[in-house]
C-alpha positions as CSV (number, residue, x, y, z in Angstrom):
1,M,-25.3,-24.8,13.1
2,T,-22.3,-26.3,14.9
3,S,-20.6,-27.1,11.7
4,Y,-21.1,-23.5,10.5
5,R,-19.5,-22.2,13.7
6,A,-16.6,-24.6,13.5
7,T,-16.0,-23.5,9.9
8,L,-16.0,-19.9,10.9
9,L,-13.6,-20.5,13.8
10,I,-11.2,-22.4,11.5
11,L,-11.3,-19.6,8.9
12,L,-10.7,-17.0,11.6
13,A,-7.7,-19.0,13.0
14,L,-6.2,-19.3,9.5
15,T,-6.6,-15.6,8.8
16,I,-5.0,-14.6,12.1
17,G,-2.1,-17.1,11.5
18,T,-1.5,-15.8,7.9
19,T,-1.6,-12.2,9.0
20,G,0.9,-12.9,11.8
21,S,3.4,-14.5,9.5
22,A,3.0,-11.8,6.9
23,M,3.7,-9.2,9.6
24,A,6.8,-11.2,10.8
25,G,8.0,-11.2,7.2
26,K,7.6,-7.5,6.8
27,R,9.5,-6.9,10.1
28,K,12.4,-9.2,9.0
29,C,12.6,-7.3,5.6
30,A,12.6,-3.9,7.5
31,D,15.4,-5.2,9.8
32,D,17.5,-6.3,6.8
33,Y,16.9,-2.9,5.1
34,R,18.1,-1.1,8.2
35,R,21.1,-3.4,8.7
36,F,22.4,-3.4,5.2
37,C,20.9,-0.7,2.9
38,S,19.3,2.1,5.0
39,Q,21.5,4.7,3.2
40,W,19.3,4.1,0.1
41,G,15.8,5.5,-0.4
42,L,12.8,3.2,-0.9
43,E,12.1,2.1,-4.4
44,T,15.5,3.3,-5.7
45,R,17.9,1.5,-8.0
46,G,20.5,1.8,-5.3
47,L,18.4,-0.1,-2.8
48,Q,17.8,-2.9,-5.4
49,N,21.5,-3.2,-6.0
50,C,22.3,-3.1,-2.3
51,M,19.8,-5.9,-1.5
52,R,21.1,-8.0,-4.4
53,A,24.7,-7.5,-3.1
54,H,23.7,-8.7,0.4
55,G,21.3,-11.4,-0.8
56,D,23.3,-14.2,0.8
57,R,22.9,-12.5,4.2
58,L,19.2,-11.6,4.0
59,T,16.7,-13.5,6.2
60,K,14.8,-16.2,4.3
61,L,11.5,-14.3,4.6
62,A,13.0,-11.1,3.3
63,S,14.8,-12.8,0.4
64,G,11.7,-14.6,-0.8
65,D,13.2,-18.1,-0.4
């Protein structure tokens, strides 16, 4: 029973940690969008080109590195 609880606690901690870092990544991407390319609509060719043009200045989480 103790092993079962320990396993559940570890899984819960991993899930929370992963969710937190995913949210941080989304926030960084949104910040980059507002800083560099907010004049372009989401899912447009202009936004894709803008992000490529500013790729060297994007945060690591937003650029996928």
